[in-house]
PyMOL Python script that loads the backbone (N, CA, C, O; Angstrom):
from pymol import cmd

cmd.read_pdbstr("""\
ATOM      1  N   MET A   1     -76.066   1.041   9.806  1.00  0.00           N
ATOM      2  CA  MET A   1     -75.902   2.192  10.672  1.00  0.00           C
ATOM      3  C   MET A   1     -76.494   3.422   9.967  1.00  0.00           C
ATOM      4  O   MET A   1     -76.335   3.605   8.760  1.00  0.00           O
ATOM      5  N   LEU A   2     -77.159   4.229  10.732  1.00  0.00           N
ATOM      6  CA  LEU A   2     -77.854   5.386  10.175  1.00  0.00           C
ATOM      7  C   LEU A   2     -76.904   6.359   9.478  1.00  0.00           C
ATOM      8  O   LEU A   2     -77.230   6.889   8.416  1.00  0.00           O
ATOM      9  N   TYR A   3     -75.747   6.592  10.060  1.00  0.00           N
ATOM     10  CA  TYR A   3     -74.803   7.523   9.432  1.00  0.00           C
ATOM     11  C   TYR A   3     -74.377   7.019   8.051  1.00  0.00           C
ATOM     12  O   TYR A   3     -74.267   7.802   7.107  1.00  0.00           O
ATOM     13  N   ASP A   4     -74.138   5.718   7.939  1.00  0.00           N
ATOM     14  CA  ASP A   4     -73.730   5.155   6.648  1.00  0.00           C
ATOM     15  C   ASP A   4     -74.839   5.301   5.614  1.00  0.00           C
ATOM     16  O   ASP A   4     -74.569   5.602   4.451  1.00  0.00           O
ATOM     17  N   GLU A   5     -76.076   5.091   6.027  1.00  0.00           N
ATOM     18  CA  GLU A   5     -77.200   5.250   5.102  1.00  0.00           C
ATOM     19  C   GLU A   5     -77.336   6.709   4.648  1.00  0.00           C
ATOM     20  O   GLU A   5     -77.624   6.979   3.482  1.00  0.00           O
ATOM     21  N   ARG A   6     -77.131   7.623   5.561  1.00  0.00           N
ATOM     22  CA  ARG A   6     -77.177   9.054   5.197  1.00  0.00           C
ATOM     23  C   ARG A   6     -76.083   9.379   4.180  1.00  0.00           C
ATOM     24  O   ARG A   6     -76.323  10.090   3.204  1.00  0.00           O
ATOM     25  N   LYS A   7     -74.889   8.856   4.416  1.00  0.00           N
ATOM     26  CA  LYS A   7     -73.779   9.084   3.490  1.00  0.00           C
ATOM     27  C   LYS A   7     -74.091   8.512   2.114  1.00  0.00           C
ATOM     28  O   LYS A   7     -73.831   9.151   1.094  1.00  0.00           O
ATOM     29  N   ARG A   8     -74.654   7.297   2.090  1.00  0.00           N
ATOM     30  CA  ARG A   8     -75.035   6.681   0.812  1.00  0.00           C
ATOM     31  C   ARG A   8     -76.050   7.543   0.070  1.00  0.00           C
ATOM     32  O   ARG A   8     -75.970   7.692  -1.150  1.00  0.00           O
ATOM     33  N   LEU A   9     -77.005   8.109   0.805  1.00  0.00           N
ATOM     34  CA  LEU A   9     -78.014   8.968   0.184  1.00  0.00           C
ATOM     35  C   LEU A   9     -77.368  10.220  -0.413  1.00  0.00           C
ATOM     36  O   LEU A   9     -77.715  10.632  -1.520  1.00  0.00           O
ATOM     37  N   VAL A  10     -76.439  10.816   0.310  1.00  0.00           N
ATOM     38  CA  VAL A  10     -75.728  11.994  -0.188  1.00  0.00           C
ATOM     39  C   VAL A  10     -74.972  11.645  -1.466  1.00  0.00           C
ATOM     40  O   VAL A  10     -74.981  12.413  -2.428  1.00  0.00           O
ATOM     41  N   ILE A  11     -74.326  10.495  -1.471  1.00  0.00           N
ATOM     42  CA  ILE A  11     -73.584  10.060  -2.658  1.00  0.00           C
ATOM     43  C   ILE A  11     -74.539   9.790  -3.813  1.00  0.00           C
ATOM     44  O   ILE A  11     -74.298  10.235  -4.936  1.00  0.00           O
ATOM     45  N   THR A  12     -75.612   9.069  -3.545  1.00  0.00           N
ATOM     46  CA  THR A  12     -76.591   8.734  -4.590  1.00  0.00           C
ATOM     47  C   THR A  12     -77.201   9.979  -5.218  1.00  0.00           C
ATOM     48  O   THR A  12     -77.385  10.041  -6.434  1.00  0.00           O
ATOM     49  N   LEU A  13     -77.513  10.966  -4.389  1.00  0.00           N
ATOM     50  CA  LEU A  13     -78.117  12.204  -4.886  1.00  0.00           C
ATOM     51  C   LEU A  13     -77.084  13.188  -5.430  1.00  0.00           C
ATOM     52  O   LEU A  13     -77.424  14.273  -5.900  1.00  0.00           O
ATOM     53  N   LYS A  14     -75.807  12.782  -5.356  1.00  0.00           N
ATOM     54  CA  LYS A  14     -74.693  13.608  -5.838  1.00  0.00           C
ATOM     55  C   LYS A  14     -74.679  14.992  -5.183  1.00  0.00           C
ATOM     56  O   LYS A  14     -74.437  16.014  -5.825  1.00  0.00           O
ATOM     57  N   LEU A  15     -74.951  14.972  -3.868  1.00  0.00           N
ATOM     58  CA  LEU A  15     -74.893  16.210  -3.094  1.00  0.00           C
ATOM     59  C   LEU A  15     -73.453  16.495  -2.700  1.00  0.00           C
ATOM     60  O   LEU A  15     -72.627  15.586  -2.616  1.00  0.00           O
ATOM     61  N   ARG A  16     -73.168  17.742  -2.466  1.00  0.00           N
ATOM     62  CA  ARG A  16     -71.807  18.159  -2.113  1.00  0.00           C
ATOM     63  C   ARG A  16     -71.425  17.755  -0.695  1.00  0.00           C
ATOM     64  O   ARG A  16     -70.283  17.373  -0.436  1.00  0.00           O
ATOM     65  N   ARG A  17     -72.389  17.842   0.222  1.00  0.00           N
ATOM     66  CA  ARG A  17     -72.080  17.580   1.624  1.00  0.00           C
ATOM     67  C   ARG A  17     -73.346  17.302   2.415  1.00  0.00           C
ATOM     68  O   ARG A  17     -74.464  17.498   1.940  1.00  0.00           O
ATOM     69  N   MET A  18     -73.133  16.845   3.624  1.00  0.00           N
ATOM     70  CA  MET A  18     -74.193  16.692   4.602  1.00  0.00           C
ATOM     71  C   MET A  18     -73.792  17.547   5.802  1.00  0.00           C
ATOM     72  O   MET A  18     -72.661  17.463   6.280  1.00  0.00           O
ATOM     73  N   ILE A  19     -74.708  18.357   6.278  1.00  0.00           N
ATOM     74  CA  ILE A  19     -74.442  19.153   7.470  1.00  0.00           C
ATOM     75  C   ILE A  19     -75.404  18.707   8.561  1.00  0.00           C
ATOM     76  O   ILE A  19     -76.500  18.217   8.288  1.00  0.00           O
ATOM     77  N   ALA A  20     -74.969  18.888   9.804  1.00  0.00           N
ATOM     78  CA  ALA A  20     -75.793  18.451  10.930  1.00  0.00           C
ATOM     79  C   ALA A  20     -75.387  19.215  12.180  1.00  0.00           C
ATOM     80  O   ALA A  20     -74.360  19.893  12.218  1.00  0.00           O
ATOM     81  N   GLY A  21     -76.209  19.087  13.180  1.00  0.00           N
ATOM     82  CA  GLY A  21     -75.914  19.610  14.501  1.00  0.00           C
ATOM     83  C   GLY A  21     -76.038  18.473  15.487  1.00  0.00           C
ATOM     84  O   GLY A  21     -76.924  17.627  15.370  1.00  0.00           O
ATOM     85  N   GLY A  22     -75.152  18.457  16.452  1.00  0.00           N
ATOM     86  CA  GLY A  22     -75.198  17.420  17.484  1.00  0.00           C
ATOM     87  C   GLY A  22     -74.908  18.031  18.836  1.00  0.00           C
ATOM     88  O   GLY A  22     -73.951  18.788  18.997  1.00  0.00           O
ATOM     89  N   ARG A  23     -75.737  17.698  19.801  1.00  0.00           N
ATOM     90  CA  ARG A  23     -75.550  18.327  21.113  1.00  0.00           C
ATOM     91  C   ARG A  23     -74.201  17.973  21.720  1.00  0.00           C
ATOM     92  O   ARG A  23     -73.681  16.874  21.523  1.00  0.00           O
ATOM     93  N   LEU A  24     -73.652  18.915  22.453  1.00  0.00           N
ATOM     94  CA  LEU A  24     -72.393  18.689  23.168  1.00  0.00           C
ATOM     95  C   LEU A  24     -72.751  17.999  24.484  1.00  0.00           C
ATOM     96  O   LEU A  24     -72.864  18.642  25.528  1.00  0.00           O
ATOM     97  N   PHE A  25     -72.924  16.703  24.413  1.00  0.00           N
ATOM     98  CA  PHE A  25     -73.569  15.882  25.422  1.00  0.00           C
ATOM     99  C   PHE A  25     -73.046  16.088  26.842  1.00  0.00           C
ATOM    100  O   PHE A  25     -73.839  16.221  27.774  1.00  0.00           O
ATOM    101  N   ASN A  26     -71.746  16.117  27.018  1.00  0.00           N
ATOM    102  CA  ASN A  26     -71.174  16.226  28.370  1.00  0.00           C
ATOM    103  C   ASN A  26     -70.684  17.621  28.731  1.00  0.00           C
ATOM    104  O   ASN A  26     -69.966  17.780  29.718  1.00  0.00           O
ATOM    105  N   TYR A  27     -71.053  18.627  27.962  1.00  0.00           N
ATOM    106  CA  TYR A  27     -70.526  19.965  28.236  1.00  0.00           C
ATOM    107  C   TYR A  27     -70.861  20.454  29.646  1.00  0.00           C
ATOM    108  O   TYR A  27     -70.056  21.167  30.246  1.00  0.00           O
ATOM    109  N   SER A  28     -72.012  20.094  30.184  1.00  0.00           N
ATOM    110  CA  SER A  28     -72.386  20.571  31.524  1.00  0.00           C
ATOM    111  C   SER A  28     -71.374  20.144  32.586  1.00  0.00           C
ATOM    112  O   SER A  28     -71.245  20.811  33.613  1.00  0.00           O
ATOM    113  N   ASN A  29     -70.661  19.051  32.357  1.00  0.00           N
ATOM    114  CA  ASN A  29     -69.638  18.600  33.311  1.00  0.00           C
ATOM    115  C   ASN A  29     -68.391  19.481  33.301  1.00  0.00           C
ATOM    116  O   ASN A  29     -67.578  19.414  34.223  1.00  0.00           O
ATOM    117  N   TYR A  30     -68.235  20.304  32.269  1.00  0.00           N
ATOM    118  CA  TYR A  30     -67.024  21.120  32.098  1.00  0.00           C
ATOM    119  C   TYR A  30     -67.305  22.620  32.027  1.00  0.00           C
ATOM    120  O   TYR A  30     -66.376  23.420  31.920  1.00  0.00           O
ATOM    121  N   SER A  31     -68.567  23.000  32.085  1.00  0.00           N
ATOM    122  CA  SER A  31     -68.935  24.399  31.838  1.00  0.00           C
ATOM    123  C   SER A  31     -68.334  25.375  32.841  1.00  0.00           C
ATOM    124  O   SER A  31     -68.154  26.551  32.523  1.00  0.00           O
ATOM    125  N   ASN A  32     -68.021  24.907  34.044  1.00  0.00           N
ATOM    126  CA  ASN A  32     -67.398  25.808  35.018  1.00  0.00           C
ATOM    127  C   ASN A  32     -65.891  25.925  34.804  1.00  0.00           C
ATOM    128  O   ASN A  32     -65.226  26.717  35.472  1.00  0.00           O
ATOM    129  N   GLN A  33     -65.355  25.138  33.875  1.00  0.00           N
ATOM    130  CA  GLN A  33     -63.916  25.146  33.603  1.00  0.00           C
ATOM    131  C   GLN A  33     -63.547  25.781  32.268  1.00  0.00           C
ATOM    132  O   GLN A  33     -62.435  26.283  32.101  1.00  0.00           O
ATOM    133  N   MET A  34     -64.498  25.758  31.298  1.00  0.00           N
ATOM    134  CA  MET A  34     -64.153  26.246  29.957  1.00  0.00           C
ATOM    135  C   MET A  34     -65.407  26.600  29.182  1.00  0.00           C
ATOM    136  O   MET A  34     -66.508  26.180  29.536  1.00  0.00           O
ATOM    137  N   SER A  35     -65.233  27.368  28.131  1.00  0.00           N
ATOM    138  CA  SER A  35     -66.351  27.721  27.247  1.00  0.00           C
ATOM    139  C   SER A  35     -66.745  26.509  26.403  1.00  0.00           C
ATOM    140  O   SER A  35     -65.993  25.539  26.309  1.00  0.00           O
ATOM    141  N   ALA A  36     -67.905  26.571  25.801  1.00  0.00           N
ATOM    142  CA  ALA A  36     -68.351  25.499  24.906  1.00  0.00           C
ATOM    143  C   ALA A  36     -67.398  25.358  23.722  1.00  0.00           C
ATOM    144  O   ALA A  36     -67.148  24.247  23.255  1.00  0.00           O
ATOM    145  N   GLU A  37     -66.871  26.471  23.238  1.00  0.00           N
ATOM    146  CA  GLU A  37     -65.924  26.436  22.126  1.00  0.00           C
ATOM    147  C   GLU A  37     -64.643  25.701  22.521  1.00  0.00           C
ATOM    148  O   GLU A  37     -64.130  24.881  21.761  1.00  0.00           O
ATOM    149  N   ASP A  38     -64.135  26.003  23.714  1.00  0.00           N
ATOM    150  CA  ASP A  38     -62.926  25.324  24.179  1.00  0.00           C
ATOM    151  C   ASP A  38     -63.181  23.836  24.409  1.00  0.00           C
ATOM    152  O   ASP A  38     -62.326  23.001  24.114  1.00  0.00           O
ATOM    153  N   TYR A  39     -64.355  23.512  24.935  1.00  0.00           N
ATOM    154  CA  TYR A  39     -64.733  22.114  25.143  1.00  0.00           C
ATOM    155  C   TYR A  39     -64.727  21.365  23.809  1.00  0.00           C
ATOM    156  O   TYR A  39     -64.124  20.298  23.695  1.00  0.00           O
ATOM    157  N   ALA A  40     -65.392  21.922  22.814  1.00  0.00           N
ATOM    158  CA  ALA A  40     -65.462  21.273  21.503  1.00  0.00           C
ATOM    159  C   ALA A  40     -64.063  21.121  20.905  1.00  0.00           C
ATOM    160  O   ALA A  40     -63.742  20.085  20.322  1.00  0.00           O
ATOM    161  N   LYS A  41     -63.240  22.148  21.051  1.00  0.00           N
ATOM    162  CA  LYS A  41     -61.879  22.087  20.513  1.00  0.00           C
ATOM    163  C   LYS A  41     -61.097  20.950  21.162  1.00  0.00           C
ATOM    164  O   LYS A  41     -60.370  20.231  20.476  1.00  0.00           O
ATOM    165  N   LYS A  42     -61.236  20.780  22.467  1.00  0.00           N
ATOM    166  CA  LYS A  42     -60.527  19.706  23.165  1.00  0.00           C
ATOM    167  C   LYS A  42     -61.041  18.330  22.741  1.00  0.00           C
ATOM    168  O   LYS A  42     -60.274  17.371  22.662  1.00  0.00           O
ATOM    169  N   VAL A  43     -62.328  18.242  22.473  1.00  0.00           N
ATOM    170  CA  VAL A  43     -62.879  16.978  21.982  1.00  0.00           C
ATOM    171  C   VAL A  43     -62.307  16.672  20.600  1.00  0.00           C
ATOM    172  O   VAL A  43     -61.876  15.548  20.344  1.00  0.00           O
ATOM    173  N   VAL A  44     -62.299  17.653  19.719  1.00  0.00           N
ATOM    174  CA  VAL A  44     -61.765  17.468  18.360  1.00  0.00           C
ATOM    175  C   VAL A  44     -60.292  17.070  18.416  1.00  0.00           C
ATOM    176  O   VAL A  44     -59.843  16.233  17.633  1.00  0.00           O
ATOM    177  N   GLU A  45     -59.545  17.667  19.337  1.00  0.00           N
ATOM    178  CA  GLU A  45     -58.116  17.351  19.493  1.00  0.00           C
ATOM    179  C   GLU A  45     -57.881  16.001  20.164  1.00  0.00           C
ATOM    180  O   GLU A  45     -56.747  15.523  20.211  1.00  0.00           O
ATOM    181  N   GLY A  46     -58.942  15.382  20.684  1.00  0.00           N
ATOM    182  CA  GLY A  46     -58.805  14.096  21.366  1.00  0.00           C
ATOM    183  C   GLY A  46     -58.411  14.209  22.822  1.00  0.00           C
ATOM    184  O   GLY A  46     -58.089  13.201  23.450  1.00  0.00           O
ATOM    185  N   LYS A  47     -58.429  15.414  23.376  1.00  0.00           N
ATOM    186  CA  LYS A  47     -58.058  15.625  24.772  1.00  0.00           C
ATOM    187  C   LYS A  47     -59.220  15.352  25.721  1.00  0.00           C
ATOM    188  O   LYS A  47     -59.003  15.083  26.902  1.00  0.00           O
ATOM    189  N   LEU A  48     -60.440  15.419  25.220  1.00  0.00           N
ATOM    190  CA  LEU A  48     -61.651  15.074  25.967  1.00  0.00           C
ATOM    191  C   LEU A  48     -62.489  14.153  25.091  1.00  0.00           C
ATOM    192  O   LEU A  48     -62.364  14.149  23.866  1.00  0.00           O
ATOM    193  N   HIS A  49     -63.347  13.371  25.745  1.00  0.00           N
ATOM    194  CA  HIS A  49     -64.274  12.504  25.002  1.00  0.00           C
ATOM    195  C   HIS A  49     -65.701  12.979  25.242  1.00  0.00           C
ATOM    196  O   HIS A  49     -66.126  13.157  26.383  1.00  0.00           O
ATOM    197  N   ASP A  50     -66.421  13.178  24.171  1.00  0.00           N
ATOM    198  CA  ASP A  50     -67.840  13.495  24.227  1.00  0.00           C
ATOM    199  C   ASP A  50     -68.550  12.426  23.402  1.00  0.00           C
ATOM    200  O   ASP A  50     -68.208  12.239  22.235  1.00  0.00           O
ATOM    201  N   PRO A  51     -69.532  11.716  23.972  1.00  0.00           N
ATOM    202  CA  PRO A  51     -70.142  10.605  23.245  1.00  0.00           C
ATOM    203  C   PRO A  51     -70.710  10.981  21.882  1.00  0.00           C
ATOM    204  O   PRO A  51     -70.705  10.154  20.970  1.00  0.00           O
ATOM    205  N   VAL A  52     -71.188  12.182  21.725  1.00  0.00           N
ATOM    206  CA  VAL A  52     -71.783  12.581  20.447  1.00  0.00           C
ATOM    207  C   VAL A  52     -70.715  13.118  19.490  1.00  0.00           C
ATOM    208  O   VAL A  52     -70.540  12.575  18.399  1.00  0.00           O
ATOM    209  N   LEU A  53     -70.011  14.161  19.877  1.00  0.00           N
ATOM    210  CA  LEU A  53     -69.030  14.776  18.971  1.00  0.00           C
ATOM    211  C   LEU A  53     -67.888  13.820  18.640  1.00  0.00           C
ATOM    212  O   LEU A  53     -67.444  13.775  17.492  1.00  0.00           O
ATOM    213  N   SER A  54     -67.410  13.068  19.601  1.00  0.00           N
ATOM    214  CA  SER A  54     -66.337  12.109  19.319  1.00  0.00           C
ATOM    215  C   SER A  54     -66.806  11.067  18.300  1.00  0.00           C
ATOM    216  O   SER A  54     -66.046  10.682  17.412  1.00  0.00           O
ATOM    217  N   PHE A  55     -68.046  10.614  18.426  1.00  0.00           N
ATOM    218  CA  PHE A  55     -68.617   9.655  17.482  1.00  0.00           C
ATOM    219  C   PHE A  55     -68.716  10.262  16.090  1.00  0.00           C
ATOM    220  O   PHE A  55     -68.396   9.609  15.097  1.00  0.00           O
ATOM    221  N   GLU A  56     -69.159  11.510  16.021  1.00  0.00           N
ATOM    222  CA  GLU A  56     -69.293  12.181  14.721  1.00  0.00           C
ATOM    223  C   GLU A  56     -67.930  12.355  14.047  1.00  0.00           C
ATOM    224  O   GLU A  56     -67.797  12.122  12.846  1.00  0.00           O
ATOM    225  N   ILE A  57     -66.937  12.758  14.806  1.00  0.00           N
ATOM    226  CA  ILE A  57     -65.582  12.925  14.269  1.00  0.00           C
ATOM    227  C   ILE A  57     -65.056  11.572  13.769  1.00  0.00           C
ATOM    228  O   ILE A  57     -64.451  11.495  12.700  1.00  0.00           O
ATOM    229  N   ALA A  58     -65.288  10.519  14.541  1.00  0.00           N
ATOM    230  CA  ALA A  58     -64.840   9.179  14.147  1.00  0.00           C
ATOM    231  C   ALA A  58     -65.549   8.693  12.883  1.00  0.00           C
ATOM    232  O   ALA A  58     -65.046   7.808  12.192  1.00  0.00           O
ATOM    233  N   ASN A  59     -66.705   9.263  12.582  1.00  0.00           N
ATOM    234  CA  ASN A  59     -67.459   8.881  11.392  1.00  0.00           C
ATOM    235  C   ASN A  59     -67.224   9.822  10.218  1.00  0.00           C
ATOM    236  O   ASN A  59     -68.027   9.877   9.287  1.00  0.00           O
ATOM    237  N   GLY A  60     -66.126  10.559  10.266  1.00  0.00           N
ATOM    238  CA  GLY A  60     -65.720  11.347   9.111  1.00  0.00           C
ATOM    239  C   GLY A  60     -66.279  12.754   9.029  1.00  0.00           C
ATOM    240  O   GLY A  60     -66.075  13.443   8.029  1.00  0.00           O
ATOM    241  N   PHE A  61     -66.977  13.191  10.061  1.00  0.00           N
ATOM    242  CA  PHE A  61     -67.499  14.557  10.056  1.00  0.00           C
ATOM    243  C   PHE A  61     -66.426  15.524  10.522  1.00  0.00           C
ATOM    244  O   PHE A  61     -65.550  15.173  11.313  1.00  0.00           O
ATOM    245  N   ARG A  62     -66.508  16.732  10.024  1.00  0.00           N
ATOM    246  CA  ARG A  62     -65.581  17.801  10.393  1.00  0.00           C
ATOM    247  C   ARG A  62     -66.339  18.805  11.246  1.00  0.00           C
ATOM    248  O   ARG A  62     -67.431  19.245  10.885  1.00  0.00           O
ATOM    249  N   PHE A  63     -65.751  19.162  12.379  1.00  0.00           N
ATOM    250  CA  PHE A  63     -66.336  20.180  13.254  1.00  0.00           C
ATOM    251  C   PHE A  63     -66.149  21.546  12.615  1.00  0.00           C
ATOM    252  O   PHE A  63     -65.051  21.878  12.167  1.00  0.00           O
ATOM    253  N   ILE A  64     -67.211  22.340  12.569  1.00  0.00           N
ATOM    254  CA  ILE A  64     -67.131  23.686  12.006  1.00  0.00           C
ATOM    255  C   ILE A  64     -67.171  24.734  13.107  1.00  0.00           C
ATOM    256  O   ILE A  64     -66.283  25.583  13.194  1.00  0.00           O
ATOM    257  N   LYS A  65     -68.200  24.677  13.951  1.00  0.00           N
ATOM    258  CA  LYS A  65     -68.309  25.658  15.026  1.00  0.00           C
ATOM    259  C   LYS A  65     -69.330  25.189  16.045  1.00  0.00           C
ATOM    260  O   LYS A  65     -70.013  24.185  15.847  1.00  0.00           O
ATOM    261  N   VAL A  66     -69.421  25.936  17.142  1.00  0.00           N
ATOM    262  CA  VAL A  66     -70.407  25.672  18.186  1.00  0.00           C
ATOM    263  C   VAL A  66     -71.660  26.499  17.909  1.00  0.00           C
ATOM    264  O   VAL A  66     -71.581  27.667  17.529  1.00  0.00           O
ATOM    265  N   LEU A  67     -72.804  25.876  18.104  1.00  0.00           N
ATOM    266  CA  LEU A  67     -74.091  26.557  17.985  1.00  0.00           C
ATOM    267  C   LEU A  67     -74.677  26.733  19.380  1.00  0.00           C
ATOM    268  O   LEU A  67     -74.741  25.772  20.147  1.00  0.00           O
ATOM    269  N   SER A  68     -75.099  27.931  19.715  1.00  0.00           N
ATOM    270  CA  SER A  68     -75.747  28.164  21.002  1.00  0.00           C
ATOM    271  C   SER A  68     -77.258  28.117  20.823  1.00  0.00           C
ATOM    272  O   SER A  68     -77.765  28.324  19.721  1.00  0.00           O
ATOM    273  N   ASP A  69     -77.965  27.849  21.895  1.00  0.00           N
ATOM    274  CA  ASP A  69     -79.434  27.767  21.866  1.00  0.00           C
ATOM    275  C   ASP A  69     -79.942  26.825  20.783  1.00  0.00           C
ATOM    276  O   ASP A  69     -80.950  27.105  20.134  1.00  0.00           O
ATOM    277  N   TYR A  70     -79.250  25.720  20.589  1.00  0.00           N
ATOM    278  CA  TYR A  70     -79.626  24.753  19.561  1.00  0.00           C
ATOM    279  C   TYR A  70     -80.887  23.977  19.944  1.00  0.00           C
ATOM    280  O   TYR A  70     -81.763  23.734  19.115  1.00  0.00           O
ATOM    281  N   LEU A  71     -80.954  23.600  21.211  1.00  0.00           N
ATOM    282  CA  LEU A  71     -82.120  22.893  21.726  1.00  0.00           C
ATOM    283  C   LEU A  71     -82.171  23.073  23.231  1.00  0.00           C
ATOM    284  O   LEU A  71     -81.182  23.468  23.847  1.00  0.00           O
ATOM    285  N   ASP A  72     -83.297  22.789  23.814  1.00  0.00           N
ATOM    286  CA  ASP A  72     -83.464  22.902  25.260  1.00  0.00           C
ATOM    287  C   ASP A  72     -82.974  21.608  25.897  1.00  0.00           C
ATOM    288  O   ASP A  72     -83.682  20.601  25.909  1.00  0.00           O
ATOM    289  N   ASP A  73     -81.749  21.649  26.429  1.00  0.00           N
ATOM    290  CA  ASP A  73     -81.115  20.428  26.905  1.00  0.00           C
ATOM    291  C   ASP A  73     -80.205  20.725  28.088  1.00  0.00           C
ATOM    292  O   ASP A  73     -79.304  21.558  27.989  1.00  0.00           O
ATOM    293  N   VAL A  74     -80.434  20.058  29.187  1.00  0.00           N
ATOM    294  CA  VAL A  74     -79.666  20.304  30.410  1.00  0.00           C
ATOM    295  C   VAL A  74     -78.219  19.840  30.279  1.00  0.00           C
ATOM    296  O   VAL A  74     -77.308  20.549  30.707  1.00  0.00           O
ATOM    297  N   ARG A  75     -77.991  18.671  29.698  1.00  0.00           N
ATOM    298  CA  ARG A  75     -76.627  18.120  29.620  1.00  0.00           C
ATOM    299  C   ARG A  75     -75.700  18.982  28.762  1.00  0.00           C
ATOM    300  O   ARG A  75     -74.537  19.184  29.110  1.00  0.00           O
ATOM    301  N   SER A  76     -76.215  19.487  27.649  1.00  0.00           N
ATOM    302  CA  SER A  76     -75.369  20.279  26.743  1.00  0.00           C
ATOM    303  C   SER A  76     -75.449  21.769  27.038  1.00  0.00           C
ATOM    304  O   SER A  76     -74.737  22.564  26.424  1.00  0.00           O
ATOM    305  N   LEU A  77     -76.305  22.148  27.967  1.00  0.00           N
ATOM    306  CA  LEU A  77     -76.577  23.563  28.262  1.00  0.00           C
ATOM    307  C   LEU A  77     -77.002  24.302  26.991  1.00  0.00           C
ATOM    308  O   LEU A  77     -76.703  25.481  26.807  1.00  0.00           O
ATOM    309  N   ASN A  78     -77.701  23.582  26.130  1.00  0.00           N
ATOM    310  CA  ASN A  78     -78.267  24.094  24.868  1.00  0.00           C
ATOM    311  C   ASN A  78     -77.234  24.295  23.756  1.00  0.00           C
ATOM    312  O   ASN A  78     -77.553  24.874  22.718  1.00  0.00           O
ATOM    313  N   TYR A  79     -76.011  23.827  23.959  1.00  0.00           N
ATOM    314  CA  TYR A  79     -74.965  23.967  22.941  1.00  0.00           C
ATOM    315  C   TYR A  79     -74.902  22.721  22.058  1.00  0.00           C
ATOM    316  O   TYR A  79     -75.190  21.609  22.500  1.00  0.00           O
ATOM    317  N   ALA A  80     -74.520  22.936  20.809  1.00  0.00           N
ATOM    318  CA  ALA A  80     -74.349  21.835  19.865  1.00  0.00           C
ATOM    319  C   ALA A  80     -73.165  22.125  18.960  1.00  0.00           C
ATOM    320  O   ALA A  80     -72.692  23.257  18.854  1.00  0.00           O
ATOM    321  N   SER A  81     -72.708  21.074  18.317  1.00  0.00           N
ATOM    322  CA  SER A  81     -71.659  21.237  17.308  1.00  0.00           C
ATOM    323  C   SER A  81     -72.320  21.323  15.946  1.00  0.00           C
ATOM    324  O   SER A  81     -73.301  20.629  15.676  1.00  0.00           O
ATOM    325  N   PHE A  82     -71.785  22.169  15.097  1.00  0.00           N
ATOM    326  CA  PHE A  82     -72.196  22.259  13.694  1.00  0.00           C
ATOM    327  C   PHE A  82     -71.130  21.500  12.928  1.00  0.00           C
ATOM    328  O   PHE A  82     -69.955  21.866  12.968  1.00  0.00           O
ATOM    329  N   ILE A  83     -71.528  20.446  12.232  1.00  0.00           N
ATOM    330  CA  ILE A  83     -70.573  19.556  11.577  1.00  0.00           C
ATOM    331  C   ILE A  83     -70.947  19.349  10.124  1.00  0.00           C
ATOM    332  O   ILE A  83     -72.077  19.605   9.710  1.00  0.00           O
ATOM    333  N   GLU A  84     -69.960  18.872   9.348  1.00  0.00           N
ATOM    334  CA  GLU A  84     -70.234  18.547   7.949  1.00  0.00           C
ATOM    335  C   GLU A  84     -69.456  17.313   7.545  1.00  0.00           C
ATOM    336  O   GLU A  84     -68.382  17.025   8.073  1.00  0.00           O
ATOM    337  N   TRP A  85     -70.026  16.596   6.599  1.00  0.00           N
ATOM    338  CA  TRP A  85     -69.371  15.476   5.944  1.00  0.00           C
ATOM    339  C   TRP A  85     -69.349  15.794   4.460  1.00  0.00           C
ATOM    340  O   TRP A  85     -70.397  16.033   3.859  1.00  0.00           O
ATOM    341  N   LEU A  86     -68.156  15.800   3.862  1.00  0.00           N
ATOM    342  CA  LEU A  86     -68.023  16.119   2.449  1.00  0.00           C
ATOM    343  C   LEU A  86     -68.117  14.870   1.599  1.00  0.00           C
ATOM    344  O   LEU A  86     -67.535  13.836   1.928  1.00  0.00           O
ATOM    345  N   ASN A  87     -68.849  14.970   0.509  1.00  0.00           N
ATOM    346  CA  ASN A  87     -68.980  13.881  -0.454  1.00  0.00           C
ATOM    347  C   ASN A  87     -67.809  13.959  -1.418  1.00  0.00           C
ATOM    348  O   ASN A  87     -67.822  14.774  -2.341  1.00  0.00           O
ATOM    349  N   LEU A  88     -66.816  13.141  -1.221  1.00  0.00           N
ATOM    350  CA  LEU A  88     -65.617  13.145  -2.067  1.00  0.00           C
ATOM    351  C   LEU A  88     -65.862  12.393  -3.381  1.00  0.00           C
ATOM    352  O   LEU A  88     -65.002  12.383  -4.262  1.00  0.00           O
ATOM    353  N   ASN A  89     -67.036  11.766  -3.508  1.00  0.00           N
ATOM    354  CA  ASN A  89     -67.376  11.022  -4.725  1.00  0.00           C
ATOM    355  C   ASN A  89     -68.067  11.899  -5.768  1.00  0.00           C
ATOM    356  O   ASN A  89     -68.415  11.422  -6.848  1.00  0.00           O
ATOM    357  N   ARG A  90     -68.260  13.135  -5.460  1.00  0.00           N
ATOM    358  CA  ARG A  90     -69.006  14.039  -6.342  1.00  0.00           C
ATOM    359  C   ARG A  90     -68.139  14.563  -7.444  1.00  0.00           C
ATOM    360  O   ARG A  90     -68.604  15.337  -8.280  1.00  0.00           O
TER     361      ARG A  90
END
""", "prot")
cmd.dss("prot")
cmd.show_as("cartoon", "prot")
cmd.util.cbc("prot")
cmd.orient("prot")
């Protein structure tokens, strides 16, 4: 799995962390009900499922904040999550 290989590389290089951005895949389905920040918070709390952010959380990443204008994307309305994985082996 790509995430595992990335983690191994971080460990091998003795880096402190890996940071990434991932689009808020289903945010467009909820945008008339809540902000992107509230959507991400509900996903992190397990109250909503987002195929990307939920997968990242399940793979040990920590949500930091929402990024706006991350990419030109209709489904996420250009929003993404800013996430990090800490190398505890360092």
